[in-house]
KOLGU-858962 format. One line per field, with one value per residue (C-alpha): residue number from 1; residue in one letter; x, z, y. Coordinates in steps of 0.5 Angstrom, whole numbers, plus 500, padded with zeros to 3 digits. Layout:
BEGIN
num <- NUM ...
residu <- A ...
x <- X ...
z <- Z ...
y <- Y ...
This chain:
BEGIN
num <- 1 2 3 4 5 6 7 8 9 10 11 12 13 14 15 16 17 18 19 20 21 22 23 24 25 26 27 28 29 30 31 32 33 34 35 36 37 38 39 40 41 42 43 44 45 46 47 48 49 50 51 52 53 54 55 56 57 58 59 60 61 62 63 64 65 66 67 68 69 70 71 72 73 74 75 76 77 78 79 80 81 82 83 84 85 86 87 88 89 90 91 92 93 94 95 96 97 98 99 100 101 102 103 104 105 106 107 108 109 110 111 112 113 114 115 116 117 118 119 120 121 122 123 124 125 126 127 128 129 130 131 132 133 134 135 136 137 138 139 140 141 142 143 144 145 146 147 148 149 150 151 152 153 154 155 156 157 158 159 160 161 162 163 164 165 166 167 168 169 170 171 172 173 174 175 176 177 178 179 180 181 182 183 184 185 186 187 188 189 190 191 192 193 194 195 196 197 198 199 200 201 202 203 204 205 206 207 208 209 210 211 212 213 214 215 216 217 218 219 220 221 222 223 224 225 226 227 228 229 230 231 232 233 234 235 236 237 238 239 240 241 242 243 244 245 246 247 248 249 250 251 252 253 254 255 256 257 258 259 260 261 262 263 264 265 266 267 268 269 270 271 272 273 274 275 276 277 278 279 280 281 282 283 284 285 286 287 288 289 290 291 292 293 294 295 296 297 298 299 300 301 302 303 304 305 306 307 308 309 310 311 312 313 314 315 316 317 318 319 320 321 322 323 324 325 326 327 328 329 330 331 332 333 334 335 336 337
residu <- X X X X X X X X X X X X X X X X X X X X X X X X X X X X X X X X X X X X X X X X X X X X X X X X X X X X X X X X X X X X X X X X X X X X X X X X X X X X X X X X X X X X X X X X X X X X X X X X X X X X X X X X X X X X X X X X X X X X X X X X X X X X X X X X X X X X X X X X X X X X X X X X X X X X X X X X X X X X X X X X X X X X X X X X X X X X X X X X X X X X X X X X X X X X X X X X X X X X X X X X X X X X X X X X X X X X X X X X X X X X X X X X X X X X X X X X X X X X X X X X X X X X X X X X X X X X X X X X X X X X X X X X X X X X X X X X X X X X X X X X X X X X X X X X X X X X X X X X X X X X X X X X X X X X X X X X X X X X X X X X X X X X X X X X X X X X X X X X X
x <- 500 503 504 503 500 495 492 497 493 486 486 487 492 489 492 486 484 476 477 480 474 469 472 472 465 462 457 457 451 449 451 458 464 471 475 480 477 472 469 465 461 458 455 456 453 447 451 456 462 463 468 470 474 477 481 485 485 490 494 488 485 492 492 485 486 494 495 499 495 492 487 485 481 478 474 470 468 467 466 473 475 471 472 467 471 465 465 473 473 468 473 479 476 474 481 484 480 482 489 489 486 492 497 502 501 506 506 504 509 509 509 515 512 516 512 515 512 513 513 516 515 516 510 503 499 505 506 501 507 511 506 503 510 511 504 504 506 513 515 521 526 522 522 529 531 526 521 518 514 510 505 506 500 504 507 515 513 519 518 522 520 526 524 524 530 530 532 536 539 538 533 527 527 535 534 528 532 538 533 529 536 537 530 528 520 515 511 512 506 508 504 503 499 496 492 485 481 475 475 470 475 480 482 476 478 483 486 489 493 498 501 506 507 511 514 512 507 501 505 508 515 515 521 523 517 517 514 515 520 524 524 524 517 510 509 502 500 496 494 490 489 491 491 488 491 489 487 482 479 478 475 470 468 467 462 458 458 455 450 448 447 443 438 438 441 438 442 448 454 458 452 452 459 459 453 456 463 464 468 474 473 473 479 483 481 483 489 491 489 493 500 505 506 499 498 503 500 496 491 489 484 485 484 489 493 487 485 492 491 485 488 494 491 486 491 496 491 488 495 496 489 491 498 497 490 491 490 484 484 484 490 494 493 496 502 502 499
z <- 500 498 504 502 504 510 507 511 518 515 511 515 511 504 497 494 490 490 498 498 494 498 504 500 498 505 508 501 496 492 486 489 484 487 484 478 479 474 477 473 475 472 475 472 472 476 481 483 480 480 476 478 474 478 473 476 471 474 480 483 483 485 491 493 492 495 488 482 476 472 471 477 475 481 480 486 486 493 489 487 494 493 488 482 476 471 476 475 468 468 472 468 462 465 468 461 458 463 462 455 456 459 455 450 443 439 432 429 432 438 445 449 456 463 468 475 481 487 494 499 497 504 507 504 504 500 495 490 486 485 484 478 475 475 472 466 459 458 450 450 449 444 440 441 439 434 432 426 432 434 431 431 436 441 446 447 455 460 468 474 481 485 492 498 500 507 503 498 501 495 493 489 484 483 481 476 473 471 468 464 461 458 456 454 455 452 459 466 469 476 481 489 495 498 504 505 510 509 511 506 500 503 497 493 490 484 483 476 475 470 475 477 484 491 493 500 501 503 510 511 508 502 498 491 487 480 475 468 471 475 470 463 461 462 469 470 477 479 486 491 498 502 509 514 519 526 527 522 524 531 528 524 530 534 528 528 536 535 530 535 541 537 536 542 548 552 551 555 555 551 546 545 544 539 535 534 532 524 522 521 528 531 527 530 537 536 533 539 544 541 543 538 537 536 532 527 526 520 519 514 513 515 508 505 502 498 496 493 489 486 485 482 477 475 475 471 466 465 463 459 455 455 452 447 444 439 444 449 456 454 449 455 460 455 457 463 468
y <- 500 507 511 519 525 525 519 515 516 516 509 502 498 496 495 496 502 500 500 507 509 506 510 517 516 514 519 522 523 517 520 523 523 523 529 526 519 515 509 504 498 492 485 479 472 474 478 472 476 484 488 495 499 505 510 515 521 526 529 531 524 522 526 524 516 516 512 513 515 509 504 499 493 489 483 480 473 470 463 463 460 454 448 451 450 453 459 459 459 465 469 467 470 476 476 475 481 486 484 485 492 494 490 495 495 491 493 486 482 477 481 480 479 477 474 476 472 476 473 468 461 458 463 460 466 469 464 466 470 464 459 463 464 456 455 460 457 460 460 465 459 456 463 463 456 454 460 456 452 457 462 469 471 467 471 470 469 468 467 468 468 472 471 476 480 477 470 473 480 483 488 485 491 490 483 484 490 486 480 486 489 482 480 487 485 490 489 486 482 482 478 479 478 484 486 489 493 488 481 479 481 476 471 473 479 480 487 488 495 498 503 498 495 495 488 487 493 489 487 494 492 497 496 499 500 496 501 504 509 504 498 501 498 498 494 491 488 483 482 478 480 474 477 482 486 484 491 491 484 487 493 489 485 491 494 487 488 495 492 486 491 495 490 486 490 496 503 504 509 503 502 510 510 505 507 514 511 510 503 508 510 503 501 507 506 498 500 505 499 494 492 493 486 484 490 488 481 478 473 469 463 456 453 458 452 450 457 458 452 455 462 461 457 462 468 463 461 469 471 465 467 474 474 467 469 464 458 456 454 447 448 451 446 440 443 446 441
């Protein structure tokens, strides 16, 4: 999560543009438009899937959102956490469309794409990036050694998972910059685990953006940014919130307690305090009350191992279809599984 201007003290920890926009629109009129920001929404599959595009248009939008100018596409689908192949295929198709809309033009030649799987393969909630990097359909080696074997609209795709600074001792951005200098990609697609302020969005939300990414930002370990300025090519970021911080979890519980008391309990001074306080008031109250060790803890669902398998398959296949448009899901899975 970016930490700039006054937003640092106002927003609970989140990497999702949609959550920041939700906070800014809170208590505003229904038709309120955030200055410098354009938001469009659509529901698909009878409401099972929701796609929201937050477009930050100018400097005023950047100041409002605390994020760089660009597109932030969010796909929300609680069903992706379950073994539901037909729904997964629909999300894969939507993800592929979103990625395609952000890819750079490549002048009737094969697109050169570098996939970067960010994260720590030894920490389950942080394995999304390495898992996706291992499952995408790599083709660059074939294009270099036997170009006659692949069609023109199959991308020259390479993949790399650089691990985390705590294991390598090297800034992730430095490693990626070195790889990019040799591979010379038209575009980097970086995959990472994120953090959310809403428990309901954990493992059920995919964010795609064209503004780059800060490795480790989701858990407060912000490293050097990966973007077009620092790397030299367009950087598309794909992320899923897999953890929520303790303060958010407790403040959500506090909000639910206030709702329960409103239905069942007699008015009391405590009830009146909770009733008047907003969700963000609860968050800041909890964060002040929690000890330093507890407030830095992150929580993830117990089914995270199984969920990671679903998420990595969805994201890798979304990338595969977007960058290899002549291939179907069935074609790709012949070679990757």
